[in-house]
Structure formats: C-alpha cells, structure tokens
C-alpha positions, -999 to 999 in steps of 0.1 A, spaced: -21 -141 -160 -15 -186 -161 -40 -211 -171 -48 -239 -155 -70 -269 -158 -90 -292 -126 -98 -324 -132 -114 -332 -103 -133 -324 -65 -91 -332 -48 -73 -312 -72 -97 -283 -73 -91 -279 -32 -51 -288 -41 -47 -255 -63 -78 -230 -42 -49 -240 -14 -20 -227 -32 -39 -201 -43 -53 -197 -9 -13 -195 2 4 -167 -21 -31 -145 -18 -20 -127 10 18 -120 -7 -2 -109 -44 -21 -81 -24 6 -69 -3 21 -64 -36 -12 -48 -51 -12 -25 -21 24 -13 -26 22 -8 -60 -8 14 -50 4 32 -19 31 43 -42 11 55 -71 -7 76 -41 24 86 -27 35 100 -59 -3 115 -73 3 131 -40 34 151 -37 27 171 -65 -2 192 -46 21 185 -14 27 229 -8 61 238 -1 78 264 18 111 246 26 105 214 11 105 192 45 67 181 47 68 176 9 106 157 20 86 141 48 65 112 21 73 79 34 57 45 22 64 15 45 73 -18 38 34 -42 37 26 -65 64 10 -93 65 -12 -100 92 -39 -125 109 -69 -108 89 -55 -88 66 -24 -67 44 -21 -31 52 12 -3 40 15 18 65 22 58 39 18 95 49 36 124 57 47 138 89 82 125 106 98 161 115 72 179 98 41 165 118 27 191 126 32 214 101 12 183 80 -15 190 101 -19 223 95 -22 219 63 -42 186 63 -66 205 80 -58 243 59 -60 240 25 -64 276 16 
C-alpha cells in the first residue's frame, strides 16, 4: 500500500481529490474480483443435468454510475427457465 506525507491543508485537499477520482476504478476492480470469486464458488453448487445451466454463468464488466459502481452476474440466458426452477427448489 502506498504511503505519503501531507504537509498542510492545501496538500490534503489535493490528495483527497486524487483519491476521490481513483475510487470508482478501484471499487470496480474489487467488485469484479469478488463477483468472479462468487461465480467460481457457485459453479461447484450448480446442479448438472445437461450442463447448460452451469455453462450459462456469466460475470459482466463493471459499470461506473454517478451513484456508484455495479457488477451484474448470475445464471440464465438460454437456461433461464431451468435456472428459476433450481433457484426456487433446492430439493
């Protein structure tokens, strides 16, 4: 982790503005890593009949919005109907 020394309020303001500008990119990167990890772990739990549901798992690229950062991920696609059944029925 980088360290820095701040000598005075003007320098502190500049450092905080730089950090604020970099925060969304850092958050997007961290969320992507977490989503990929969650997807990797969930693939071990997905029931396999034809393999279509497991193969439908996807992690989208992060999106930076004015209000925050998001990463969409999940299962479905052409296996959506089957995914809903498996999500609701765990027996």
